[in-house]
C-alpha positions in Angstrom: 103.4 106.6 97.7 103.2 108.0 94.2 99.9 107.2 92.6 101.5 106.0 89.3 103.4 103.2 91.0 101.5 100.1 89.9 103.3 97.7 92.3 100.2 96.1 93.8 98.7 95.0 90.4 95.3 93.7 91.4 95.5 95.5 94.7 94.6 99.0 95.9 97.9 100.9 96.3 96.4 103.3 98.8 95.5 100.5 101.1 99.1 99.3 101.1 101.0 102.5 101.8 101.0 102.0 105.6 102.0 98.3 105.3 105.3 98.6 103.6 108.4 98.1 105.8 112.1 98.4 105.4 113.5 94.9 104.7 116.5 95.7 106.9 114.9 97.0 110.1 111.2 96.5 109.6 110.4 100.2 110.2 108.1 102.2 107.8 109.2 103.3 104.4 108.7 106.6 102.5 108.1 105.6 98.9 108.6 107.9 96.0 108.8 107.6 92.2 112.5 106.8 92.1 113.4 105.4 95.6 112.0 104.1 98.9 113.7 105.3 102.0 113.5 103.9 105.5 112.1 106.4 107.9 114.2 105.2 110.9 117.1 107.6 111.3 119.2 104.8 112.8 118.8 102.8 109.5 118.2 105.2 106.7 118.4 102.4 104.1 117.4 103.4 100.5 116.1 101.2 97.8 115.6 101.9 94.1 112.3 102.0 92.2 112.5 100.9 88.6 109.7 100.5 86.0 107.4 101.7 88.8 108.4 98.7 90.9 110.1 99.0 94.3 113.2 96.7 94.8 113.2 96.1 98.5 116.1 93.8 99.2 118.1 93.5 102.4 121.4 93.2 100.4 123.5 92.1 103.4 121.3 89.1 104.0 120.4 88.1 100.5 121.9 86.3 97.5 120.6 89.2 95.4 121.4 92.9 95.1 119.3 95.7 93.5 122.1 96.3 91.0 122.0 92.7 89.9 118.2 92.7 89.6 118.3 95.9 87.5 120.8 94.2 85.2 118.7 91.0 84.6 116.1 90.4 81.9 112.5 89.3 82.7 113.4 85.6 82.8 114.8 85.5 86.3 118.2 85.0 87.8 119.0 81.8 85.9 119.9 81.3 82.2 117.3 82.9 79.9 115.8 81.5 76.7 115.1 83.6 73.6 111.7 85.2 73.7 110.5 83.6 70.5 111.4 80.2 71.9 109.6 80.8 75.2 106.5 81.7 73.1 106.5 78.7 70.9 107.9 76.0 73.2 104.7 75.5 75.1 102.7 75.2 71.9 104.8 72.6 70.1 106.5 70.6 72.8 104.3 68.4 75.0 104.8 69.0 78.7 105.9 66.2 81.0 104.4 68.1 84.0 100.9 68.4 85.4 99.7 69.7 88.7 96.7 67.5 89.6 95.7 69.3 92.8 96.2 73.0 92.4 92.7 73.9 91.1 91.0 71.9 93.8 93.4 73.3 96.5 93.0 76.9 95.4 89.2 76.6 95.4 89.3 75.4 99.0 91.9 78.1 100.0 89.9 81.0 98.5 86.5 79.7 99.8 88.0 79.6 103.3 89.3 83.2 103.0 86.0 84.4 101.6 84.2 82.8 104.5 86.2 85.0 106.9 84.5 88.1 105.5 85.7 91.4 104.0 88.0 91.6 101.0 91.0 89.4 101.9 94.5 90.7 100.9 96.9 88.0 99.7 100.6 88.1 99.1 101.9 86.0 96.3 105.6 85.1 96.8 107.0 84.1 93.4 104.2 85.9 91.5 106.0 87.2 88.5 103.9 84.7 86.4 100.6 83.1 87.2 100.9 79.9 89.1 99.0 76.8 87.9 95.4 76.9 89.1 95.6 80.5 90.3 94.6 82.5 87.2 90.8 82.7 87.7 91.2 84.1 91.3 93.5 86.9 90.2 90.6 88.3 88.2 88.1 88.0 91.1 87.3 91.4 92.7 86.5 89.7 95.9 90.2 89.4 96.6 93.2 91.8 96.5 96.7 90.7 95.6 100.3 91.8 96.0 102.4 89.9 93.5 106.1 89.8 94.5 109.1 88.1 93.1 112.9 88.3 93.1 113.0 89.5 89.5 111.0 91.5 86.9 108.3 89.5 85.2 104.9 89.9 83.5 103.1 90.3 86.8 105.8 91.4 89.2 104.5 94.3 91.3 107.1 94.2 94.0 110.6 92.8 94.1 111.6 91.4 97.4 113.5 88.5 99.0 111.2 86.1 100.9 113.7 85.8 103.7 113.0 89.5 104.6 109.4 90.3 103.5 109.0 94.1 103.5 105.6 94.3 105.1 104.3 95.0 108.6 103.3 92.3 111.1 99.7 91.0 110.7 99.4 92.6 107.3 97.8 89.9 105.1 94.9 87.5 105.2 96.7 84.9 103.0 100.1 84.0 101.5 100.7 81.9 98.5 104.2 80.4 97.9 103.9 78.0 95.0 107.2 76.4 93.8 109.5 78.9 95.6 110.8 77.2 98.7 113.2 75.0 96.8 115.0 78.3 95.9 115.4 79.6 99.4 118.7 79.2 101.2 116.9 79.3 104.6 113.3 78.2 104.2 112.7 78.2 108.0 113.5 81.9 108.1 111.2 82.5 105.2 108.3 80.6 106.8 108.8 82.6 110.0 108.4 85.7 107.9 105.2 84.4 106.4 103.9 83.6 109.9 104.8 87.2 111.0 103.0 89.0 108.2 99.8 86.9 108.4 96.9 88.1 110.5 95.6 85.8 113.3 93.8 83.1 111.5 95.5 84.0 108.2 96.1 81.2 105.7 99.1 79.9 103.8 99.2 77.7 100.6 102.6 76.2 99.7 103.9 73.8 97.1 107.4 72.4 96.9 109.2 69.5 95.2 110.4 66.3 96.6 111.6 63.8 94.0 112.6 66.4 91.5 116.0 67.0 89.9 117.7 70.4 90.1 115.8 72.8 87.9 117.0 76.1 89.2 120.7 75.8 88.7 122.8 77.5 91.3 119.7 78.9 93.0 118.1 75.4 93.7 118.7 74.3 97.3 115.9 72.2 99.0 113.7 69.2 98.7 111.0 68.1 101.2 109.2 64.9 101.9 105.5 65.2 102.9 106.3 65.3 106.6 109.4 67.5 106.0 107.2 70.0 104.3 104.6 69.8 107.1 107.3 70.3 109.8 108.5 73.5 107.9 105.0 74.9 108.6 104.8 73.6 112.1 103.6 77.0 113.3 100.3 76.4 111.3 97.3 74.3 111.9 96.9 72.0 108.9 93.8 72.3 106.7 95.0 69.9 104.0 98.3 68.5 102.6 99.4 65.8 100.2 101.0 65.2 96.7 100.5 67.6 93.8 102.6 65.8 91.2 102.8 62.0 91.4 105.3 59.2 90.6 104.4 59.2 86.9 106.0 62.7 86.7 109.0 61.4 88.7 109.6 58.8 85.9 109.2 61.4 83.2 111.6 63.9 84.8 114.1 61.1 85.6 114.0 60.0 82.0 114.6 63.5 80.8 117.5 64.2 83.2 119.0 60.7 82.5 119.2 61.5 78.8 120.5 65.0 79.3 123.3 63.6 81.5 125.0 62.1 78.5 125.6 65.5 76.9 127.5 68.7 77.8 126.8 70.7 74.7 123.8 73.1 74.7 122.5 71.9 71.4 122.8 68.2 72.2 121.1 68.7 75.6 118.3 70.6 73.9 117.7 67.7 71.5 117.7 65.3 74.5 115.2 67.6 76.2 112.9 67.5 73.2 113.2 63.7 72.8 112.4 63.2 76.4 109.3 65.3 76.3 107.9 63.6 73.2 108.5 60.2 74.5 107.5 60.6 78.2 104.8 63.2 78.3 102.1 60.5 78.7 103.5 59.4 82.1 102.0 62.4 83.8 98.5 61.1 83.0 99.1 58.0 85.2 99.1 60.4 88.2 95.5 61.2 87.7 94.9 57.7 89.2 98.0 57.5 91.5 97.9 61.0 93.1 95.5 60.1 95.9 97.1 56.7 96.6 99.0 56.2 99.9 102.1 55.2 97.9 102.2 58.7 96.4 103.0 60.1 99.9 106.4 58.3 99.6 107.1 58.9 95.9 105.6 62.1 94.6 107.4 64.7 92.6 106.1 67.4 95.0 103.7 68.2 97.8 101.4 70.9 99.0 100.5 72.3 102.4 97.5 74.5 103.3 97.1 75.8 106.8 96.1 78.5 109.2 98.4 80.6 111.4 98.5 79.2 114.9 99.8 80.4 118.2 101.2 77.0 119.0 103.8 74.8 117.4 103.2 71.2 116.2 105.3 68.8 118.3 107.5 66.4 116.4 105.8 63.4 118.1 102.5 64.6 116.7 104.1 65.3 113.3 105.2 61.7 112.7 101.6 60.5 113.5 100.6 62.3 110.3 102.6 59.8 108.1 100.3 58.5 105.3 102.7 56.5 103.1 103.3 52.7 102.8 106.9 52.4 104.0 105.9 50.2 107.0 104.4 47.6 104.6 107.7 46.7 102.9 
């Protein structure tokens, strides 16, 4: 691999050369400054390198193509906002969202990885920007990171589709997939890939929405209850799981989408968006109290799962014993 390729960001590129795999056939890649080529003669697939970033997409099995990715801006596959508005929106418009658990969960996740010894290598799926609660660890030299996404972004080091992760089996100590699963057409396939690339005893941290409206347009496919999310990771031993955003945020988001439903024009919808944020931002603070209540397991905006790669699969009869909500009390 050419030394100037900064696709690992916080990682050591030399340590990753032997781990790259063709997303089509999973054979080793030969990576250069302008392209990455599969070394298997029966495959011979070639992938572009742009801005020093490999674009490793199995085009026949993905919604995305290298050509389409090269044509997009840094805002992702959906509609983009003007850069000046992206910069000022977070400063002047109060957010209706707050992740109450990410900092606590990441502390537990990274402490567990640190306890295993060595310098853990972690793949971040959806890492074009810094996930909530993750920033401090990205600067910690005790960990190495590969930050991947499906589009160019401030921190994208590798472009790949999570349905076909372009790395060898047993390559990583940890995987983080925060607010990505809702955008996957086949999450079970993606989770199988995560299981494949993790070492024995490797850890995964996932967050995904439940009672949240569509926020990814045509690329938004899935919602999971607490147990539904747990079943998705049934090949892992659970360390912890539960709500990350509570019913207060559900109300705030519902109010916002309710108002925006009245309008089709972009300007009117933008005004409804602003009105909703200024009138409902306070609801998220109720979740500071509600997030750990049993009722939140039935009514949260989203859930997290943290677990360790297992050789066994959680039976569905054991799965339902993990229910922690209040539905039976109705």
